[in-house]
N, CA, C and O atoms as a printed pandas DataFrame, in Angstrom:
     atom_number atom_name residue_name chain_id  residue_number  x_coord  y_coord  z_coord
0              1         N          MET        A               1 -110.560   75.896  -28.868
1              2        CA          MET        A               1 -111.252   75.686  -27.603
2              3         C          MET        A               1 -112.709   75.360  -27.885
3              4         O          MET        A               1 -113.334   75.951  -28.765
4              5         N          LEU        A               2 -113.240   74.410  -27.125
5              6        CA          LEU        A               2 -114.645   74.041  -27.222
6              7         C          LEU        A               2 -115.392   74.583  -26.017
7              8         O          LEU        A               2 -114.826   74.712  -24.931
8              9         N          LEU        A               3 -116.644   74.893  -26.209
9             10        CA          LEU        A               3 -117.474   75.403  -25.125
10            11         C          LEU        A               3 -118.352   74.285  -24.585
11            12         O          LEU        A               3 -118.760   73.388  -25.321
12            13         N          ASN        A               4 -118.632   74.352  -23.301
13            14        CA          ASN        A               4 -119.571   73.449  -22.638
14            15         C          ASN        A               4 -119.161   71.983  -22.688
15            16         O          ASN        A               4 -120.019   71.101  -22.663
16            17         N          VAL        A               5 -117.870   71.713  -22.759
17            18        CA          VAL        A               5 -117.360   70.347  -22.712
18            19         C          VAL        A               5 -116.763   70.123  -21.330
19            20         O          VAL        A               5 -115.941   70.915  -20.869
20            21         N          HIS        A               6 -117.172   69.055  -20.675
21            22        CA          HIS        A               6 -116.656   68.743  -19.345
22            23         C          HIS        A               6 -115.131   68.676  -19.396
23            24         O          HIS        A               6 -114.580   68.080  -20.321
24            25         N          PRO        A               7 -114.435   69.274  -18.423
25            26        CA          PRO        A               7 -112.969   69.317  -18.471
26            27         C          PRO        A               7 -112.275   67.953  -18.400
27            28         O          PRO        A               7 -111.105   67.852  -18.770
28            29         N          LEU        A               8 -112.957   66.907  -17.939
29            30        CA          LEU        A               8 -112.345   65.573  -17.931
30            31         C          LEU        A               8 -112.378   64.903  -19.305
31            32         O          LEU        A               8 -111.742   63.869  -19.510
32            33         N          LEU        A               9 -113.110   65.483  -20.231
33            34        CA          LEU        A               9 -113.219   64.897  -21.565
34            35         C          LEU        A               9 -112.118   65.463  -22.460
35            36         O          LEU        A               9 -112.320   66.437  -23.185
36            37         N          GLY        A              10 -110.961   64.832  -22.388
37            38        CA          GLY        A              10 -109.828   65.250  -23.205
38            39         C          GLY        A              10 -109.998   64.791  -24.648
39            40         O          GLY        A              10 -110.972   64.114  -24.975
40            41         N          PRO        A              11 -109.053   65.157  -25.513
41            42        CA          PRO        A              11 -109.177   64.854  -26.938
42            43         C          PRO        A              11 -109.283   63.368  -27.252
43            44         O          PRO        A              11 -110.075   62.987  -28.114
44            45         N          ASP        A              12 -108.521   62.528  -26.589
45            46        CA          ASP        A              12 -108.577   61.092  -26.879
46            47         C          ASP        A              12 -109.928   60.499  -26.491
47            48         O          ASP        A              12 -110.491   59.690  -27.229
48            49         N          LEU        A              13 -110.442   60.898  -25.341
49            50        CA          LEU        A              13 -111.728   60.390  -24.890
50            51         C          LEU        A              13 -112.860   60.935  -25.761
51            52         O          LEU        A              13 -113.768   60.186  -26.122
52            53         N          LEU        A              14 -112.822   62.216  -26.102
53            54        CA          LEU        A              14 -113.839   62.778  -26.981
54            55         C          LEU        A              14 -113.841   62.087  -28.338
55            56         O          LEU        A              14 -114.903   61.808  -28.895
56            57         N          HIS        A              15 -112.659   61.814  -28.866
57            58        CA          HIS        A              15 -112.574   61.126  -30.162
58            59         C          HIS        A              15 -113.192   59.736  -30.071
59            60         O          HIS        A              15 -113.945   59.335  -30.959
60            61         N          ALA        A              16 -112.887   59.006  -29.021
61            62        CA          ALA        A              16 -113.445   57.663  -28.854
62            63         C          ALA        A              16 -114.965   57.719  -28.737
63            64         O          ALA        A              16 -115.665   56.929  -29.371
64            65         N          LEU        A              17 -115.476   58.639  -27.938
65            66        CA          LEU        A              17 -116.926   58.749  -27.747
66            67         C          LEU        A              17 -117.625   59.128  -29.049
67            68         O          LEU        A              17 -118.687   58.591  -29.366
68            69         N          ALA        A              18 -117.032   60.052  -29.804
69            70        CA          ALA        A              18 -117.619   60.470  -31.078
70            71         C          ALA        A              18 -117.549   59.363  -32.119
71            72         O          ALA        A              18 -118.403   59.292  -33.003
72            73         N          SER        A              19 -116.551   58.504  -32.030
73            74        CA          SER        A              19 -116.368   57.425  -32.999
74            75         C          SER        A              19 -117.275   56.237  -32.732
75            76         O          SER        A              19 -117.499   55.419  -33.624
76            77         N          MET        A              20 -117.794   56.129  -31.532
77            78        CA          MET        A              20 -118.653   55.005  -31.172
78            79         C          MET        A              20 -119.983   55.082  -31.896
79            80         O          MET        A              20 -120.534   56.165  -32.092
80            81         N          GLY        A              21 -120.492   53.931  -32.290
81            82        CA          GLY        A              21 -121.818   53.846  -32.881
82            83         C          GLY        A              21 -122.791   53.204  -31.907
83            84         O          GLY        A              21 -122.406   52.765  -30.823
84            85         N          HIS        A              22 -124.062   53.155  -32.308
85            86        CA          HIS        A              22 -125.092   52.548  -31.475
86            87         C          HIS        A              22 -124.704   51.110  -31.133
87            88         O          HIS        A              22 -124.386   50.312  -32.015
88            89         N          GLY        A              23 -124.734   50.799  -29.854
89            90        CA          GLY        A              23 -124.401   49.453  -29.389
90            91         C          GLY        A              23 -122.947   49.266  -29.006
91            92         O          GLY        A              23 -122.605   48.280  -28.354
92            93         N          ASP        A              24 -122.073   50.203  -29.402
93            94        CA          ASP        A              24 -120.670   50.104  -28.982
94            95         C          ASP        A              24 -120.584   50.354  -27.481
95            96         O          ASP        A              24 -121.446   51.005  -26.890
96            97         N          GLN        A              25 -119.523   49.823  -26.879
97            98        CA          GLN        A              25 -119.376   49.929  -25.434
98            99         C          GLN        A              25 -118.066   50.582  -25.044
99           100         O          GLN        A              25 -117.061   50.492  -25.750
100          101         N          ILE        A              26 -118.110   51.246  -23.893
101          102        CA          ILE        A              26 -116.916   51.829  -23.297
102          103         C          ILE        A              26 -116.852   51.371  -21.843
103          104         O          ILE        A              26 -117.842   51.440  -21.114
104          105         N          ALA        A              27 -115.687   50.908  -21.437
105          106        CA          ALA        A              27 -115.471   50.461  -20.058
106          107         C          ALA        A              27 -114.722   51.554  -19.299
107          108         O          ALA        A              27 -113.775   52.152  -19.811
108          109         N          ILE        A              28 -115.160   51.797  -18.088
109          110        CA          ILE        A              28 -114.461   52.709  -17.170
110          111         C          ILE        A              28 -113.990   51.827  -16.028
111          112         O          ILE        A              28 -114.804   51.207  -15.344
112          113         N          VAL        A              29 -112.677   51.766  -15.816
113          114        CA          VAL        A              29 -112.132   50.781  -14.883
114          115         C          VAL        A              29 -111.272   51.416  -13.797
115          116         O          VAL        A              29 -110.741   52.516  -13.954
116          117         N          ASP        A              30 -111.154   50.687  -12.693
117          118        CA          ASP        A              30 -110.379   51.150  -11.553
118          119         C          ASP        A              30 -108.883   50.941  -11.774
119          120         O          ASP        A              30 -108.461   50.375  -12.782
120          121         N          ALA        A              31 -108.097   51.409  -10.812
121          122        CA          ALA        A              31 -106.643   51.351  -10.926
122          123         C          ALA        A              31 -106.098   49.927  -10.880
123          124         O          ALA        A              31 -104.967   49.694  -11.306
124          125         N          ASN        A              32 -106.866   48.981  -10.377
125          126        CA          ASN        A              32 -106.412   47.596  -10.281
126          127         C          ASN        A              32 -106.633   46.801  -11.562
127          128         O          ASN        A              32 -106.039   45.738  -11.739
128          129         N          TYR        A              33 -107.465   47.296  -12.441
129          130        CA          TYR        A              33 -107.810   46.573  -13.662
130          131         C          TYR        A              33 -106.603   46.528  -14.606
131          132         O          TYR        A              33 -105.913   47.536  -14.763
132          133         N          PRO        A              34 -106.341   45.391  -15.226
133          134        CA          PRO        A              34 -105.198   45.298  -16.154
134          135         C          PRO        A              34 -105.523   45.932  -17.509
135          136         O          PRO        A              34 -105.500   45.265  -18.543
136          137         N          ALA        A              35 -105.822   47.218  -17.483
137          138        CA          ALA        A              35 -106.304   47.922  -18.664
138          139         C          ALA        A              35 -105.308   47.905  -19.820
139          140         O          ALA        A              35 -105.704   47.703  -20.968
140          141         N          ALA        A              36 -104.040   48.111  -19.542
141          142        CA          ALA        A              36 -103.044   48.152  -20.623
142          143         C          ALA        A              36 -102.969   46.819  -21.359
143          144         O          ALA        A              36 -102.714   46.784  -22.563
144          145         N          ALA        A              37 -103.187   45.737  -20.646
145          146        CA          ALA        A              37 -103.113   44.407  -21.258
146          147         C          ALA        A              37 -104.419   44.018  -21.948
147          148         O          ALA        A              37 -104.396   43.202  -22.869
148          149         N          LYS        A              38 -105.546   44.574  -21.533
149          150        CA          LYS        A              38 -106.847   44.115  -22.008
150          151         C          LYS        A              38 -107.546   45.054  -22.990
151          152         O          LYS        A              38 -108.384   44.605  -23.771
152          153         N          ALA        A              39 -107.224   46.334  -22.966
153          154        CA          ALA        A              39 -107.970   47.312  -23.763
154          155         C          ALA        A              39 -107.658   47.214  -25.248
155          156         O          ALA        A              39 -106.511   47.005  -25.645
156          157         N          GLN        A              40 -108.701   47.370  -26.066
157          158        CA          GLN        A              40 -108.509   47.517  -27.502
158          159         C          GLN        A              40 -108.046   48.942  -27.812
159          160         O          GLN        A              40 -107.187   49.145  -28.670
160          161         N          ARG        A              41 -108.620   49.932  -27.109
161          162        CA          ARG        A              41 -108.242   51.342  -27.209
162          163         C          ARG        A              41 -108.164   51.858  -25.777
163          164         O          ARG        A              41 -109.188   52.004  -25.110
164          165         N          LEU        A              42 -106.973   52.129  -25.315
165          166        CA          LEU        A              42 -106.786   52.566  -23.933
166          167         C          LEU        A              42 -106.738   54.083  -23.857
167          168         O          LEU        A              42 -106.017   54.738  -24.610
168          169         N          ILE        A              43 -107.520   54.626  -22.933
169          170        CA          ILE        A              43 -107.530   56.058  -22.660
170          171         C          ILE        A              43 -107.223   56.216  -21.182
171          172         O          ILE        A              43 -107.909   55.636  -20.340
172          173         N          ARG        A              44 -106.209   56.989  -20.860
173          174        CA          ARG        A              44 -105.799   57.194  -19.463
174          175         C          ARG        A              44 -106.572   58.367  -18.872
175          176         O          ARG        A              44 -106.743   59.405  -19.511
176          177         N          ALA        A              45 -107.033   58.179  -17.644
177          178        CA          ALA        A              45 -107.674   59.252  -16.876
178          179         C          ALA        A              45 -107.036   59.269  -15.493
179          180         O          ALA        A              45 -107.723   59.220  -14.473
180          181         N          ASP        A              46 -105.721   59.338  -15.482
181          182        CA          ASP        A              46 -104.975   59.315  -14.229
182          183         C          ASP        A              46 -105.369   60.498  -13.345
183          184         O          ASP        A              46 -105.572   61.614  -13.823
184          185         N          GLY        A              47 -105.472   60.227  -12.059
185          186        CA          GLY        A              47 -105.827   61.265  -11.102
186          187         C          GLY        A              47 -107.317   61.433  -10.903
187          188         O          GLY        A              47 -107.747   62.271  -10.110
188          189         N          HIS        A              48 -108.117   60.643  -11.614
189          190        CA          HIS        A              48 -109.567   60.762  -11.521
190          191         C          HIS        A              48 -110.179   59.429  -11.132
191          192         O          HIS        A              48 -109.590   58.373  -11.361
192          193         N          GLY        A              49 -111.365   59.486  -10.543
193          194        CA          GLY        A              49 -112.066   58.287  -10.125
194          195         C          GLY        A              49 -113.115   57.861  -11.139
195          196         O          GLY        A              49 -113.429   58.594  -12.076
196          197         N          VAL        A              50 -113.645   56.680  -10.938
197          198        CA          VAL        A              50 -114.638   56.105  -11.841
198          199         C          VAL        A              50 -115.886   56.984  -11.909
199          200         O          VAL        A              50 -116.390   57.249  -13.001
200          201         N          ILE        A              51 -116.382   57.435  -10.779
201          202        CA          ILE        A              51 -117.615   58.228  -10.763
202          203         C          ILE        A              51 -117.417   59.560  -11.476
203          204         O          ILE        A              51 -118.290   59.985  -12.233
204          205         N          ASP        A              52 -116.290   60.222  -11.251
205          206        CA          ASP        A              52 -116.028   61.494  -11.934
206          207         C          ASP        A              52 -115.984   61.310  -13.447
207          208         O          ASP        A              52 -116.555   62.108  -14.191
208          209         N          VAL        A              53 -115.306   60.260  -13.902
209          210        CA          VAL        A              53 -115.215   59.997  -15.337
210          211         C          VAL        A              53 -116.584   59.604  -15.892
211          212         O          VAL        A              53 -116.964   60.046  -16.976
212          213         N          LEU        A              54 -117.315   58.787  -15.162
213          214        CA          LEU        A              54 -118.661   58.397  -15.582
214          215         C          LEU        A              54 -119.544   59.628  -15.768
215          216         O          LEU        A              54 -120.215   59.762  -16.792
216          217         N          GLU        A              55 -119.548   60.517  -14.792
217          218        CA          GLU        A              55 -120.386   61.711  -14.882
218          219         C          GLU        A              55 -119.984   62.590  -16.053
219          220         O          GLU        A              55 -120.842   63.170  -16.718
220          221         N          ALA        A              56 -118.690   62.694  -16.310
221          222        CA          ALA        A              56 -118.224   63.490  -17.452
222          223         C          ALA        A              56 -118.695   62.868  -18.760
223          224         O          ALA        A              56 -119.203   63.567  -19.636
224          225         N          ILE        A              57 -118.528   61.566  -18.893
225          226        CA          ILE        A              57 -118.946   60.876  -20.120
226          227         C          ILE        A              57 -120.446   61.010  -20.337
227          228         O          ILE        A              57 -120.899   61.202  -21.466
228          229         N          MET        A              58 -121.206   60.912  -19.275
229          230        CA          MET        A              58 -122.661   60.972  -19.397
230          231         C          MET        A              58 -123.168   62.355  -19.818
231          232         O          MET        A              58 -124.344   62.494  -20.155
232          233         N          THR        A              59 -122.308   63.383  -19.806
233          234        CA          THR        A              59 -122.730   64.695  -20.301
234          235         C          THR        A              59 -122.825   64.720  -21.821
235          236         O          THR        A              59 -123.456   65.614  -22.383
236          237         N          VAL        A              60 -122.200   63.742  -22.501
237          238        CA          VAL        A              60 -122.210   63.743  -23.967
238          239         C          VAL        A              60 -122.641   62.417  -24.588
239          240         O          VAL        A              60 -122.965   62.378  -25.775
240          241         N          LEU        A              61 -122.652   61.343  -23.824
241          242        CA          LEU        A              61 -122.942   60.021  -24.368
242          243         C          LEU        A              61 -124.353   59.567  -23.984
243          244         O          LEU        A              61 -124.667   59.477  -22.797
244          245         N          PRO        A              62 -125.206   59.281  -24.973
245          246        CA          PRO        A              62 -126.496   58.689  -24.637
246          247         C          PRO        A              62 -126.280   57.225  -24.245
247          248         O          PRO        A              62 -125.675   56.462  -24.998
248          249         N          VAL        A              63 -126.770   56.839  -23.078
249          250        CA          VAL        A              63 -126.523   55.501  -22.543
250          251         C          VAL        A              63 -127.766   54.632  -22.694
251          252         O          VAL        A              63 -128.843   54.971  -22.203
252          253         N          GLU        A              64 -127.598   53.513  -23.377
253          254        CA          GLU        A              64 -128.682   52.555  -23.571
254          255         C          GLU        A              64 -128.731   51.512  -22.452
255          256         O          GLU        A              64 -129.804   51.092  -22.019
256          257         N          ALA        A              65 -127.537   51.106  -21.994
257          258        CA          ALA        A              65 -127.439   50.075  -20.961
258          259         C          ALA        A              65 -126.121   50.244  -20.217
259          260         O          ALA        A              65 -125.188   50.883  -20.703
260          261         N          ALA        A              66 -126.068   49.655  -19.022
261          262        CA          ALA        A              66 -124.849   49.703  -18.225
262          263         C          ALA        A              66 -124.713   48.392  -17.455
263          264         O          ALA        A              66 -125.706   47.747  -17.117
264          265         N          ALA        A              67 -123.472   48.015  -17.187
265          266        CA          ALA        A              67 -123.201   46.785  -16.433
266          267         C          ALA        A              67 -122.041   47.025  -15.479
267          268         O          ALA        A              67 -121.163   47.850  -15.726
268          269         N          MET        A              68 -122.066   46.276  -14.378
269          270        CA          MET        A              68 -121.002   46.328  -13.367
270          271         C          MET        A              68 -120.794   44.915  -12.840
271          272         O          MET        A              68 -121.623   44.035  -13.068
272          273         N          PRO        A              69 -119.678   44.697  -12.128
273          274        CA          PRO        A              69 -119.470   43.388  -11.518
274          275         C          PRO        A              69 -120.536   43.111  -10.455
275          276         O          PRO        A              69 -121.031   44.027   -9.797
276          277         N          ASN        A              70 -120.874   41.846  -10.304
277          278        CA          ASN        A              70 -121.885   41.433   -9.327
278          279         C          ASN        A              70 -121.244   41.262   -7.960
279          280         O          ASN        A              70 -120.960   40.146   -7.525
280          281         N          THR        A              71 -121.023   42.371   -7.300
281          282        CA          THR        A              71 -120.499   42.382   -5.941
282          283         C          THR        A              71 -121.064   43.613   -5.251
283          284         O          THR        A              71 -121.494   44.552   -5.920
284          285         N          GLN        A              72 -121.070   43.621   -3.943
285          286        CA          GLN        A              72 -121.661   44.742   -3.221
286          287         C          GLN        A              72 -120.590   45.507   -2.469
287          288         O          GLN        A              72 -120.095   45.065   -1.432
288          289         N          ARG        A              73 -120.244   46.657   -3.010
289          290        CA          ARG        A              73 -119.272   47.560   -2.396
290          291         C          ARG        A              73 -119.836   48.978   -2.500
291          292         O          ARG        A              73 -120.743   49.211   -3.299
292          293         N          PRO        A              74 -119.330   49.921   -1.722
293          294        CA          PRO        A              74 -119.856   51.293   -1.787
294          295         C          PRO        A              74 -119.836   51.898   -3.198
295          296         O          PRO        A              74 -120.741   52.654   -3.549
296          297         N          ILE        A              75 -118.829   51.581   -4.006
297          298        CA          ILE        A              75 -118.764   52.109   -5.369
298          299         C          ILE        A              75 -119.984   51.668   -6.178
299          300         O          ILE        A              75 -120.443   52.400   -7.055
300          301         N          HIS        A              76 -120.503   50.494   -5.892
301          302        CA          HIS        A              76 -121.656   49.992   -6.647
302          303         C          HIS        A              76 -122.936   50.733   -6.284
303          304         O          HIS        A              76 -123.821   50.901   -7.123
304          305         N          ASP        A              77 -123.032   51.174   -5.039
305          306        CA          ASP        A              77 -124.166   52.020   -4.655
306          307         C          ASP        A              77 -124.118   53.342   -5.417
307          308         O          ASP        A              77 -125.147   53.850   -5.864
308          309         N          ALA        A              78 -122.915   53.891   -5.560
309          310        CA          ALA        A              78 -122.746   55.141   -6.313
310          311         C          ALA        A              78 -123.099   54.941   -7.782
311          312         O          ALA        A              78 -123.718   55.810   -8.395
312          313         N          LEU        A              79 -122.711   53.802   -8.350
313          314        CA          LEU        A              79 -123.063   53.519   -9.746
314          315         C          LEU        A              79 -124.570   53.374   -9.905
315          316         O          LEU        A              79 -125.151   53.906  -10.851
316          317         N          LYS        A              80 -125.206   52.652   -8.979
317          318        CA          LYS        A              80 -126.660   52.449   -9.054
318          319         C          LYS        A              80 -127.424   53.763   -8.930
319          320         O          LYS        A              80 -128.483   53.920   -9.536
320          321         N          SER        A              81 -126.899   54.706   -8.152
321          322        CA          SER        A              81 -127.602   55.984   -8.002
322          323         C          SER        A              81 -127.538   56.807   -9.285
323          324         O          SER        A              81 -128.414   57.637   -9.530
324          325         N          ARG        A              82 -126.526   56.589  -10.093
325          326        CA          ARG        A              82 -126.382   57.328  -11.353
326          327         C          ARG        A              82 -126.946   56.564  -12.549
327          328         O          ARG        A              82 -127.331   57.160  -13.554
328          329         N          LEU        A              83 -126.988   55.250  -12.426
329          330        CA          LEU        A              83 -127.471   54.375  -13.502
330          331         C          LEU        A              83 -128.462   53.380  -12.894
331          332         O          LEU        A              83 -128.104   52.227  -12.656
332          333         N          PRO        A              84 -129.692   53.806  -12.641
333          334        CA          PRO        A              84 -130.649   52.961  -11.912
334          335         C          PRO        A              84 -130.921   51.599  -12.539
335          336         O          PRO        A              84 -131.254   50.654  -11.823
336          337         N          ASP        A              85 -130.789   51.474  -13.853
337          338        CA          ASP        A              85 -131.068   50.206  -14.527
338          339         C          ASP        A              85 -129.820   49.365  -14.772
339          340         O          ASP        A              85 -129.845   48.441  -15.585
340          341         N          ILE        A              86 -128.738   49.674  -14.081
341          342        CA          ILE        A              86 -127.477   48.962  -14.288
342          343         C          ILE        A              86 -127.640   47.482  -13.942
343          344         O          ILE        A              86 -128.304   47.131  -12.967
344          345         N          GLN        A              87 -127.030   46.631  -14.747
345          346        CA          GLN        A              87 -127.057   45.196  -14.507
346          347         C          GLN        A              87 -125.794   44.774  -13.767
347          348         O          GLN        A              87 -124.705   45.274  -14.048
348          349         N          ALA        A              88 -125.943   43.866  -12.834
349          350        CA          ALA        A              88 -124.807   43.262  -12.140
350          351         C          ALA        A              88 -124.544   41.909  -12.795
351          352         O          ALA        A              88 -125.406   41.030  -12.787
352          353         N          LEU        A              89 -123.355   41.747  -13.359
353          354        CA          LEU        A              89 -123.002   40.535  -14.088
354          355         C          LEU        A              89 -121.945   39.733  -13.346
355          356         O          LEU        A              89 -121.126   40.294  -12.619
356          357         N          GLY        A              90 -121.966   38.429  -13.531
357          358        CA          GLY        A              90 -120.920   37.570  -12.985
358          359         C          GLY        A              90 -119.570   37.912  -13.594
359          360         O          GLY        A              90 -119.496   38.564  -14.636
360          361         N          ASP        A              91 -118.509   37.471  -12.941
361          362        CA          ASP        A              91 -117.156   37.841  -13.359
362          363         C          ASP        A              91 -116.867   37.530  -14.823
363          364         O          ASP        A              91 -116.407   38.405  -15.558
364          365         N          ASP        A              92 -117.125   36.318  -15.252
365          366        CA          ASP        A              92 -116.796   35.942  -16.634
366          367         C          ASP        A              92 -117.536   36.817  -17.636
367          368         O          ASP        A              92 -116.946   37.297  -18.604
368          369         N          GLU        A              93 -118.816   37.021  -17.405
369          370        CA          GLU        A              93 -119.612   37.821  -18.329
370          371         C          GLU        A              93 -119.183   39.289  -18.311
371          372         O          GLU        A              93 -119.043   39.913  -19.363
372          373         N          PHE        A              94 -118.974   39.840  -17.100
373          374        CA          PHE        A              94 -118.591   41.246  -17.014
374          375         C          PHE        A              94 -117.223   41.485  -17.646
375          376         O          PHE        A              94 -117.068   42.396  -18.459
376          377         N          TYR        A              95 -116.238   40.682  -17.285
377          378        CA          TYR        A              95 -114.888   40.936  -17.796
378          379         C          TYR        A              95 -114.787   40.655  -19.289
379          380         O          TYR        A              95 -113.979   41.283  -19.974
380          381         N          GLY        A              96 -115.584   39.731  -19.810
381          382        CA          GLY        A              96 -115.649   39.533  -21.254
382          383         C          GLY        A              96 -116.191   40.771  -21.947
383          384         O          GLY        A              96 -115.691   41.181  -22.995
384          385         N          LEU        A              97 -117.227   41.367  -21.347
385          386        CA          LEU        A              97 -117.820   42.581  -21.882
386          387         C          LEU        A              97 -116.825   43.741  -21.836
387          388         O          LEU        A              97 -116.640   44.449  -22.826
388          389         N          ALA        A              98 -116.191   43.927  -20.683
389          390        CA          ALA        A              98 -115.231   45.026  -20.525
390          391         C          ALA        A              98 -114.050   44.875  -21.480
391          392         O          ALA        A              98 -113.636   45.838  -22.125
392          393         N          ASN        A              99 -113.513   43.665  -21.565
393          394        CA          ASN        A              99 -112.336   43.443  -22.411
394          395         C          ASN        A              99 -112.662   43.571  -23.897
395          396         O          ASN        A              99 -111.772   43.845  -24.703
396          397         N          GLY        A             100 -113.916   43.379  -24.262
397          398        CA          GLY        A             100 -114.323   43.508  -25.651
398          399         C          GLY        A             100 -114.850   44.887  -26.006
399          400         O          GLY        A             100 -115.280   45.105  -27.139
400          401         N          ALA        A             101 -114.829   45.823  -25.067
401          402        CA          ALA        A             101 -115.369   47.164  -25.301
402          403         C          ALA        A             101 -114.582   47.892  -26.379
403          404         O          ALA        A             101 -113.389   47.650  -26.563
404          405         N          TYR        A             102 -115.253   48.774  -27.080
405          406        CA          TYR        A             102 -114.630   49.600  -28.108
406          407         C          TYR        A             102 -113.450   50.378  -27.529
407          408         O          TYR        A             102 -112.400   50.494  -28.160
408          409         N          ALA        A             103 -113.637   50.908  -26.318
409          410        CA          ALA        A             103 -112.583   51.678  -25.652
410          411         C          ALA        A             103 -112.647   51.409  -24.157
411          412         O          ALA        A             103 -113.680   50.998  -23.628
412          413         N          MET        A             104 -111.525   51.648  -23.483
413          414        CA          MET        A             104 -111.441   51.463  -22.036
414          415         C          MET        A             104 -110.751   52.685  -21.442
415          416         O          MET        A             104 -109.690   53.103  -21.906
416          417         N          VAL        A             105 -111.371   53.250  -20.406
417          418        CA          VAL        A             105 -110.815   54.392  -19.703
418          419         C          VAL        A             105 -110.250   53.890  -18.377
419          420         O          VAL        A             105 -110.993   53.398  -17.528
420          421         N          ALA        A             106 -108.948   54.015  -18.204
421          422        CA          ALA        A             106 -108.277   53.587  -16.975
422          423         C          ALA        A             106 -108.187   54.769  -16.021
423          424         O          ALA        A             106 -107.549   55.778  -16.323
424          425         N          THR        A             107 -108.832   54.635  -14.864
425          426        CA          THR        A             107 -108.820   55.688  -13.851
426          427         C          THR        A             107 -107.811   55.352  -12.757
427          428         O          THR        A             107 -107.156   54.310  -12.792
428          429         N          SER        A             108 -107.702   56.247  -11.797
429          430        CA          SER        A             108 -106.858   56.009  -10.623
430          431         C          SER        A             108 -107.677   55.573   -9.424
431          432         O          SER        A             108 -107.184   55.603   -8.296
432          433         N          ALA        A             109 -108.912   55.172   -9.646
433          434        CA          ALA        A             109 -109.813   54.804   -8.557
434          435         C          ALA        A             109 -109.266   53.615   -7.774
435          436         O          ALA        A             109 -108.927   52.591   -8.368
436          437         N          PRO        A             110 -109.175   53.737   -6.439
437          438        CA          PRO        A             110 -108.657   52.638   -5.622
438          439         C          PRO        A             110 -109.705   51.591   -5.256
439          440         O          PRO        A             110 -109.363   50.538   -4.719
440          441         N          GLU        A             111 -110.984   51.868   -5.541
441          442        CA          GLU        A             111 -112.050   50.945   -5.137
442          443         C          GLU        A             111 -111.939   49.618   -5.876
443          444         O          GLU        A             111 -111.848   49.587   -7.103
444          445         N          LEU        A             112 -111.948   48.526   -5.126
445          446        CA          LEU        A             112 -111.934   47.210   -5.747
446          447         C          LEU        A             112 -113.238   46.977   -6.492
447          448         O          LEU        A             112 -114.309   47.328   -5.997
448          449         N          TYR        A             113 -113.157   46.395   -7.660
449          450        CA          TYR        A             113 -114.306   46.106   -8.518
450          451         C          TYR        A             113 -115.054   47.369   -8.921
451          452         O          TYR        A             113 -116.249   47.319   -9.212
452          453         N          GLY        A             114 -114.362   48.495   -8.941
453          454        CA          GLY        A             114 -114.954   49.773   -9.336
454          455         C          GLY        A             114 -114.922   49.930  -10.841
455          456         O          GLY        A             114 -114.224   50.795  -11.370
456          457         N          ASN        A             115 -115.680   49.092  -11.531
457          458        CA          ASN        A             115 -115.669   49.070  -12.989
458          459         C          ASN        A             115 -117.097   49.143  -13.506
459          460         O          ASN        A             115 -118.027   48.654  -12.865
460          461         N          VAL        A             116 -117.261   49.759  -14.672
461          462        CA          VAL        A             116 -118.577   49.859  -15.293
462          463         C          VAL        A             116 -118.407   49.853  -16.805
463          464         O          VAL        A             116 -117.427   50.381  -17.331
464          465         N          VAL        A             117 -119.362   49.256  -17.495
465          466        CA          VAL        A             117 -119.389   49.262  -18.956
466          467         C          VAL        A             117 -120.675   49.948  -19.390
467          468         O          VAL        A             117 -121.760   49.596  -18.929
468          469         N          LEU        A             118 -120.549   50.933  -20.282
469          470        CA          LEU        A             118 -121.684   51.647  -20.827
470          471         C          LEU        A             118 -121.885   51.258  -22.281
471          472         O          LEU        A             118 -120.916   51.111  -23.026
472          473         N          THR        A             119 -123.126   51.093  -22.686
473          474        CA          THR        A             119 -123.482   50.824  -24.072
474          475         C          THR        A             119 -124.125   52.078  -24.644
475          476         O          THR        A             119 -125.061   52.627  -24.064
476          477         N          LYS        A             120 -123.614   52.527  -25.792
477          478        CA          LYS        A             120 -124.114   53.745  -26.400
478          479         C          LYS        A             120 -125.484   53.526  -27.029
479          480         O          LYS        A             120 -125.709   52.551  -27.746
480          481         N          ALA        A             121 -126.389   54.449  -26.745
481          482        CA          ALA        A             121 -127.729   54.424  -27.314
482          483         C          ALA        A             121 -127.723   55.067  -28.694
483          484         O          ALA        A             121 -126.771   55.753  -29.065
484          485         N          ALA        A             122 -128.779   54.843  -29.440
485          486        CA          ALA        A             122 -128.951   55.500  -30.736
486          487         C          ALA        A             122 -129.312   56.961  -30.515
487          488         O          ALA        A             122 -129.942   57.320  -29.520
488          489         N          VAL        A             123 -128.904   57.787  -31.453
489          490        CA          VAL        A             123 -129.228   59.204  -31.417
490          491         C          VAL        A             123 -130.075   59.513  -32.641
491          492         O          VAL        A             123 -129.717   59.118  -33.750
492          493         N          GLY        A             124 -131.167   60.197  -32.465
493          494        CA          GLY        A             124 -132.005   60.545  -33.607
494          495         C          GLY        A             124 -133.432   60.784  -33.206
495          496         O          GLY        A             124 -133.757   60.861  -32.021
496          497         N          HIS        A             125 -134.267   60.898  -34.183
497          498        CA          HIS        A             125 -135.683   61.201  -33.963
498          499         C          HIS        A             125 -136.513   59.942  -33.997
499          500         O          HIS        A             125 -137.732   60.001  -33.830
């Protein structure tokens, strides 16, 4: 048993986060995203939403940058409130980034375009 680890961070997700290096990316995607077909490393987070998974990941992952699709939906307001410097990218650029991410977390979120890509920051002095 580990102490002080968010309960949404299961072994597969923790392993992926620990294995990531500076500049590696992780995509958190909604239930509509073709994650099984596109992910290099697929991690399931069934029963959870994008924001819940994002908040759990942010308890252990230093974030250098974040990106989301360039559309305006309530989920994007929630992302902006948690990631003020998030970039909104066009479809081709965003989906290329998400599909090329080191890992992808597939959630059960019903929100359309409820996707975000996080870039890991460097850790050190």
